[in-house]
C-alpha positions as CSV (number, residue, x, y, z in Angstrom):
1,M,114.1,103.6,65.8
2,T,111.5,105.0,63.3
3,I,108.6,102.9,62.0
4,Q,110.3,102.9,58.5
5,Q,113.5,101.6,60.1
6,Y,111.5,98.9,61.9
7,I,109.8,97.8,58.6
8,T,113.2,97.7,56.8
9,K,114.7,95.5,59.5
10,I,111.8,93.0,59.6
11,T,111.8,93.0,55.7
12,I,115.5,91.9,55.6
13,L,114.8,89.1,58.1
14,F,111.6,88.0,56.3
15,Q,113.4,87.8,52.9
16,T,116.0,85.4,54.2
17,G,113.2,82.7,54.3
18,N,114.6,81.4,57.6
19,A,113.0,83.9,60.0
20,R,110.3,82.8,62.4
21,E,108.0,84.4,64.9
22,H,110.8,85.0,67.5
23,S,113.2,86.5,64.9
24,Y,111.3,89.8,64.9
25,R,110.9,90.1,68.7
26,G,113.8,92.5,69.4
27,D,112.9,94.8,66.5
28,L,109.3,95.3,67.8
29,Q,110.6,95.8,71.3
30,N,112.9,98.5,70.1
31,L,110.2,100.3,68.1
32,I,107.7,100.4,71.1
33,M,110.4,101.7,73.4
34,A,111.3,104.4,70.9
35,I,107.7,105.5,70.8
36,L,107.4,105.2,74.6
37,P,110.7,106.3,76.1
38,D,109.3,106.3,79.7
39,V,108.0,102.7,79.4
40,L,110.0,99.5,79.8
41,V,109.1,96.9,77.2
42,T,110.2,93.4,78.4
43,N,110.4,90.6,75.9
44,E,109.9,87.3,77.8
45,P,110.1,84.4,75.2
46,A,110.6,81.9,78.1
47,R,107.1,82.5,79.3
48,V,105.4,81.6,76.0
49,A,105.1,77.9,76.9
50,C,103.4,78.9,80.1
51,G,100.7,81.0,78.4
52,A,102.0,84.5,79.1
53,P,101.9,87.3,76.5
54,D,105.2,87.9,74.6
55,Y,105.7,91.4,75.9
56,V,104.8,93.3,79.1
57,L,104.9,97.1,79.1
58,T,105.6,98.6,82.5
59,R,105.9,102.2,83.8
60,K,107.7,102.5,87.2
61,D,107.3,98.7,87.7
62,I,103.5,98.9,87.2
63,P,102.2,96.9,84.2
64,V,100.3,99.2,81.7
65,G,99.8,96.8,78.8
66,Y,100.6,93.5,77.0
67,I,101.4,92.5,73.5
68,E,101.0,89.0,72.0
69,A,102.9,88.6,68.6
70,K,102.4,85.9,65.9
71,D,104.5,85.2,62.8
72,I,104.4,87.6,59.9
73,G,101.4,86.8,57.7
74,V,99.5,84.8,60.3
75,D,95.8,85.4,60.3
76,L,95.0,87.0,63.6
77,G,91.3,85.9,63.2
78,S,92.2,82.3,62.8
79,K,90.1,79.8,64.8
80,T,93.3,78.1,65.9
81,L,94.2,81.2,67.9
82,K,90.8,81.7,69.4
83,E,91.3,79.8,72.7
84,Q,94.5,81.6,73.5
85,F,93.3,85.0,72.5
86,D,90.0,84.6,74.4
87,R,91.9,83.7,77.5
88,Y,94.1,86.7,77.2
89,K,91.2,89.0,76.5
90,S,89.3,87.9,79.6
91,G,92.4,88.2,81.8
92,L,94.1,91.3,80.6
93,S,92.5,94.7,80.4
94,N,94.9,96.4,78.0
95,L,96.2,94.2,75.1
96,I,97.5,94.1,71.5
97,F,97.6,91.2,69.1
98,T,99.9,91.6,66.2
99,D,101.6,89.8,63.3
100,Y,104.3,92.5,63.4
101,M,102.5,94.5,60.7
102,D,98.8,94.5,61.7
103,F,98.0,95.6,65.3
104,H,94.6,94.9,67.0
105,F,94.0,96.9,70.2
106,Y,91.7,95.4,72.9
107,K,90.4,97.1,76.1
108,D,88.6,95.1,78.7
109,G,88.2,92.2,76.2
110,Q,86.7,94.4,73.5
111,L,88.3,95.2,70.2
112,I,88.8,99.0,70.2
113,T,90.6,99.5,66.9
114,K,93.0,98.0,64.5
115,I,95.7,99.4,62.2
116,A,98.3,98.1,59.8
117,I,101.7,99.7,59.2
118,A,102.6,97.3,56.4
119,K,101.1,94.5,54.3
120,L,102.2,91.4,52.4
121,D,102.0,91.7,48.6
122,N,103.2,88.8,46.5
123,G,105.7,87.8,49.2
124,N,106.9,91.3,49.8
125,I,106.4,93.6,52.8
126,I,105.0,96.9,51.7
127,P,104.9,99.9,54.1
128,I,101.6,101.7,54.6
129,E,103.1,105.1,55.3
130,G,99.8,106.9,55.7
131,N,99.2,105.0,58.9
132,F,102.5,105.8,60.6
133,N,101.3,108.8,62.6
134,E,98.1,107.2,63.7
135,F,99.9,104.1,64.8
136,T,102.3,106.2,66.9
137,H,99.3,108.0,68.6
138,L,97.6,104.7,69.2
139,I,100.7,103.2,70.9
140,Q,101.0,106.3,73.0
141,N,97.4,106.2,74.0
142,F,97.7,102.4,74.7
143,A,100.3,103.1,77.4
144,E,98.2,106.0,79.0
145,V,96.4,103.8,81.5
146,I,94.1,105.8,83.8
147,S,93.0,104.0,87.0
148,Q,89.3,103.5,86.4
149,S,87.3,102.9,89.6
150,I,85.5,99.6,89.7
151,K,82.1,100.3,91.1
152,S,80.1,97.0,91.0
153,P,80.7,93.6,92.6
154,T,79.9,91.9,89.3
155,K,82.6,93.8,87.4
156,L,85.1,93.1,90.2
157,A,84.3,89.4,90.1
158,Q,84.7,89.3,86.4
159,M,88.1,91.0,86.5
160,M,89.3,88.9,89.4
161,A,88.1,85.7,87.6
162,G,89.9,86.7,84.4
163,K,93.2,87.1,86.2
164,A,92.7,83.8,88.2
165,R,91.9,81.8,85.0
166,L,95.1,83.2,83.4
167,M,97.1,82.4,86.5
168,A,95.7,78.8,86.6
169,D,96.7,78.3,83.0
170,V,100.3,79.6,83.6
171,I,100.7,77.4,86.7
172,E,99.4,74.2,85.1
173,K,101.6,74.6,82.0
174,S,104.6,75.4,84.3
175,L,104.0,72.3,86.4
176,N,103.6,70.2,83.2
177,H,106.8,71.6,81.9
178,D,108.5,70.7,85.2
179,D,107.2,67.2,85.0
180,V,108.6,66.7,81.4
181,E,112.0,68.3,82.3
182,N,112.1,66.5,85.6
183,T,112.8,69.8,87.4
184,R,111.6,71.3,90.7
185,S,110.6,74.9,90.5
186,Q,109.2,76.9,93.4
187,L,105.7,76.1,92.2
188,K,106.5,72.4,92.0
189,S,107.9,72.5,95.5
190,Q,104.7,74.2,96.8
191,M,102.5,71.6,95.1
192,L,104.5,68.7,96.6
193,S,104.1,70.3,100.1
194,F,100.4,70.7,99.4
195,Q,100.1,67.0,98.5
196,Q,101.9,66.0,101.7
197,M,99.9,68.2,104.0
198,L,96.4,68.4,102.6
199,I,95.3,66.5,99.4
200,H,97.5,63.6,98.7
201,D,96.1,62.7,95.2
202,I,95.9,66.2,93.8
203,D,97.0,66.7,90.1
204,N,98.5,69.7,88.3
205,K,95.2,71.0,87.0
206,S,93.5,70.9,90.4
207,F,96.4,72.4,92.2
208,S,96.5,75.2,89.6
209,D,92.8,76.0,90.3
210,I,93.3,75.9,94.0
211,Y,96.4,78.1,94.0
212,S,95.0,80.7,91.6
213,Q,91.6,81.0,93.4
214,T,93.3,81.3,96.8
215,I,95.6,84.1,95.6
216,A,92.8,86.0,93.9
217,Y,90.3,85.7,96.7
218,G,92.8,86.0,99.5
219,M,93.9,89.4,98.0
220,F,90.2,90.4,97.8
221,A,89.7,89.6,101.5
222,A,92.9,91.5,102.4
223,R,91.8,94.5,100.4
224,Y,88.4,94.4,102.0
225,H,90.0,94.9,105.4
226,D,92.6,97.4,104.1
227,P,92.4,100.7,106.0
228,T,94.8,102.5,103.6
229,L,92.8,102.9,100.5
230,P,95.4,104.9,98.4
231,T,97.9,102.1,98.8
232,F,97.9,98.3,98.2
233,S,100.6,95.8,97.3
234,R,101.5,92.1,97.5
235,M,103.4,92.9,100.7
236,E,100.5,94.8,102.2
237,A,98.1,91.9,101.4
238,A,100.5,89.5,103.2
239,E,100.5,91.7,106.3
240,L,96.7,91.9,106.4
241,I,96.3,88.1,106.6
242,P,95.8,87.3,110.4
243,K,98.6,85.5,112.2
244,S,95.9,83.1,113.5
245,N,95.7,81.7,109.9
246,P,99.3,80.4,109.4
247,F,98.6,78.4,106.2
248,L,97.2,81.4,104.3
249,R,99.7,83.8,105.9
250,K,102.6,81.6,104.7
251,L,101.2,81.4,101.2
252,F,100.9,85.2,101.0
253,Q,104.4,85.7,102.4
254,D,105.6,83.7,99.4
255,I,103.5,85.8,97.1
256,A,104.8,89.0,98.6
257,G,108.4,88.0,98.6
258,Y,111.1,87.8,96.1
259,D,110.6,84.0,95.6
260,L,107.3,84.4,93.8
261,D,107.6,82.5,90.5
262,S,108.6,85.0,87.8
263,R,105.9,83.5,85.6
264,L,103.2,84.7,88.1
265,V,104.6,88.1,89.1
266,W,102.9,90.0,86.3
267,I,99.5,88.5,86.9
268,V,99.6,89.1,90.6
269,D,100.6,92.7,89.9
270,E,97.6,93.0,87.6
271,L,95.5,91.9,90.5
272,V,97.1,94.6,92.7
273,S,96.2,97.1,90.0
274,I,92.6,96.0,90.1
275,F,92.3,96.4,93.8
276,L,94.1,99.8,93.7
277,A,91.2,100.9,91.5
278,T,88.6,99.5,93.9
279,D,87.1,100.6,97.2
280,V,86.1,97.0,98.0
281,A,84.5,97.8,101.4
282,H,82.4,100.5,99.7
283,I,81.1,98.5,96.7
284,M,80.5,95.4,99.0
285,K,78.5,97.5,101.5
286,N,75.1,96.4,100.3
287,F,76.2,93.1,98.7
288,G,73.9,90.2,99.7
289,K,71.5,92.3,101.8
290,S,68.5,91.3,99.6
291,T,69.2,87.6,100.5
292,K,70.2,88.4,104.1
293,Q,73.8,87.3,103.6
294,E,75.5,89.2,106.3
295,D,79.2,88.6,105.5
296,P,80.0,90.0,102.0
297,V,83.6,88.6,102.0
298,V,82.2,85.1,102.5
299,H,79.2,85.2,100.2
300,F,81.0,87.1,97.4
301,Y,82.8,83.9,96.7
302,E,79.7,82.4,95.1
303,T,79.7,85.3,92.6
304,F,83.5,85.0,92.0
305,L,83.4,81.3,91.4
306,G,80.4,81.7,89.1
307,E,82.6,84.0,86.9
308,Y,85.8,81.9,87.3
309,N,84.3,78.5,86.6
310,P,80.4,78.1,86.5
311,A,80.7,74.3,86.0
312,L,82.9,74.0,89.1
313,R,80.5,76.0,91.1
314,K,77.6,73.7,90.1
315,A,79.7,70.5,90.6
316,R,80.7,71.6,94.1
317,G,77.3,72.9,95.1
318,V,78.4,76.4,95.9
319,W,75.0,77.8,96.7
320,Y,74.9,79.8,99.9
321,T,72.1,79.4,102.4
322,P,70.5,82.8,103.4
323,Q,71.5,83.8,106.9
324,P,68.0,83.6,108.3
325,V,67.7,80.0,107.2
326,V,71.1,79.2,108.8
327,N,69.9,80.9,112.0
328,F,66.7,78.9,112.0
329,I,68.4,75.5,111.5
330,V,70.9,76.1,114.3
331,R,68.2,77.2,116.7
332,A,66.1,74.2,115.7
333,V,68.9,71.7,116.3
334,D,69.5,73.4,119.7
335,D,65.9,72.9,120.6
336,I,65.8,69.3,119.5
337,L,68.8,68.5,121.7
338,K,67.0,70.0,124.7
339,T,63.5,68.5,124.1
340,E,64.2,65.2,122.4
341,F,67.6,64.2,123.8
342,N,67.2,65.6,127.3
343,L,70.3,67.8,127.1
344,P,69.3,71.1,128.8
345,Q,72.3,73.0,127.4
346,G,71.6,72.0,123.8
347,L,74.5,72.7,121.5
348,A,76.5,74.0,124.4
349,D,76.4,70.6,126.2
350,T,79.6,69.5,127.7
351,S,78.7,66.0,128.8
352,K,80.8,63.1,127.7
353,T,80.4,59.4,126.9
354,K,82.7,56.5,126.3
355,I,83.0,54.7,123.0
356,K,85.1,51.9,121.8
357,K,87.7,52.5,119.1
358,K,89.5,49.9,117.0
359,A,93.1,50.4,115.9
360,V,95.5,48.2,113.9
361,T,99.0,47.7,115.3
362,Q,102.0,45.5,114.6
363,T,103.8,43.3,117.1
364,G,107.1,41.5,116.9
365,K,109.8,41.9,114.2
366,G,110.6,40.3,110.9
367,A,109.0,36.9,110.2
368,K,107.5,36.8,113.7
369,S,105.6,40.1,113.3
370,K,101.9,40.1,113.4
371,I,99.2,42.6,112.5
372,I,96.5,42.7,115.2
373,E,93.4,44.7,115.9
374,V,93.3,46.4,119.3
375,E,90.1,47.8,120.8
376,T,90.4,50.7,123.2
377,E,87.9,52.8,125.1
378,I,88.0,56.6,124.8
379,E,85.9,59.4,126.2
380,V,84.3,61.9,123.8
381,H,81.7,64.7,124.0
382,K,78.1,63.5,123.4
383,V,77.2,66.4,121.1
384,Q,79.4,66.4,118.0
385,I,78.9,69.1,115.4
386,L,79.7,68.1,111.8
387,D,79.3,70.0,108.6
388,P,80.3,67.7,105.7
389,A,80.3,70.6,103.2
390,T,81.6,73.5,105.2
391,G,82.1,76.0,102.4
392,T,83.1,79.3,104.0
393,G,82.0,78.1,107.5
394,T,78.6,79.8,107.7
395,F,76.9,77.1,109.7
396,L,79.8,76.4,112.1
397,A,80.2,80.1,112.7
398,E,76.5,80.5,113.6
399,V,76.8,77.5,116.0
400,V,79.7,79.4,117.8
401,K,77.7,82.6,117.9
402,H,74.6,80.8,119.2
403,I,76.6,79.1,122.0
404,H,78.4,82.3,122.9
405,Q,75.1,83.9,123.7
406,K,74.7,81.5,126.5
407,F,77.8,82.9,128.2
408,K,76.6,86.4,128.7
409,G,77.8,87.6,132.0
410,Q,80.2,84.6,132.2
411,Q,82.8,85.8,129.7
412,G,85.6,84.8,132.1
413,I,85.1,81.1,131.5
414,W,84.5,81.4,127.7
415,S,88.2,80.9,126.7
416,K,88.5,77.8,128.8
417,Y,85.2,76.5,127.4
418,V,86.3,77.1,123.8
419,T,89.5,75.2,124.3
420,N,88.1,72.2,126.3
421,D,84.5,71.9,125.2
422,L,83.9,73.7,121.9
423,I,86.8,73.3,119.4
424,P,87.0,69.5,120.1
425,R,83.4,69.2,118.9
426,L,83.5,71.2,115.7
427,N,84.2,69.2,112.6
428,G,84.1,70.5,109.0
429,F,85.1,69.3,105.6
430,E,85.6,71.3,102.4
431,L,87.0,70.5,98.9
432,L,87.4,74.0,97.5
433,M,90.6,75.8,98.7
434,A,89.3,79.3,98.5
435,S,86.2,78.3,100.6
436,Y,88.6,76.7,103.1
437,A,90.7,79.8,103.3
438,M,87.6,82.0,103.8
439,A,86.3,79.7,106.6
440,H,89.7,80.2,108.4
441,L,89.5,83.9,108.0
442,K,85.9,83.9,109.3
443,W,87.1,81.9,112.3
444,T,89.6,84.5,113.2
445,C,86.8,87.0,113.9
446,F,85.7,85.1,117.0
């Protein structure tokens, strides 16, 4: 199909007076594929309600660009389109907005150029033939994506956050659609399982935030530990999640498999493309050294969340304590237990005490049943370690390291101690799912 043939086709449809935005979809798809014979242009109208662009361009199954189309004559600068367009610009690095005649090209959120191949004049579509060649070259250049190395943590955080926000929007709208239609998609099933296992009163928006953050940051952690720099994929990310973290591993097996919701595949693949262009271990080499934050994977989450949702970061108090301060607090608690509480082993203490515990139980059946309160006596460790805002587990991890130092030369009894006298005393609570996942990943290092 030539550009002139395309304009003729959309003109015929436009003149009927019955055509709408979707009416011209196939013609634009055919035009782009004629200009780019090695590129597959997929028209996905079913994904519009979920916030995805109308077209995805792929070469050998790798996304190279996206196109969002509005009805002929729609003002692409309209304020009513700003929220959607801003979201796409922040989440997609190679993007076109069009009304089927005027084409605006964006790269990394910035307007690169615009060109019109036709215009409306007194209700008629008039070709602008002088722009045909330039338009062809621009489309060809649009699909020539060269992997650009990402060389700074800030840039990586921005790109990850853009994809995560886009993913959260798609997930929330998909779940809302499932609620209205009373259907159960793969995403809805995952949310219901999450409600049952972890957070019983979670809503669609909160789950969408949790899911998208966990995917984006989990892939970051996997890439950080990836020894095969030239390759990376959803499957490889799933394999890099330690078996000792079954929750996160199961989630990533879903992401890597064929059951990943089709509305999310293109965004996850965009994340893969970002990490393929990033030597994460190299750019994170000096991250956090100025503030003595020794684990870049853990502490980078503060930067990521600041880009993803600054308000959520502030509301949840995601401000990491420098490692020297963590070390001091742990040592100080250990000393106080020894000097003020007469526990020579401090945090490593294994002594126990008995406490009374009340429980409610039911006796009898039917009308004769009664609810009674039963008091029992149980034995627990005297020294309990509680972190009510665990985050990525920095304090609990330092406690474990500090206690482990006391077992130098006694490594043979360490495993038994961990099972019987350490894990039962460690208690942590966290509201942010990505922090929770990172805390679990940190724990696997011990």
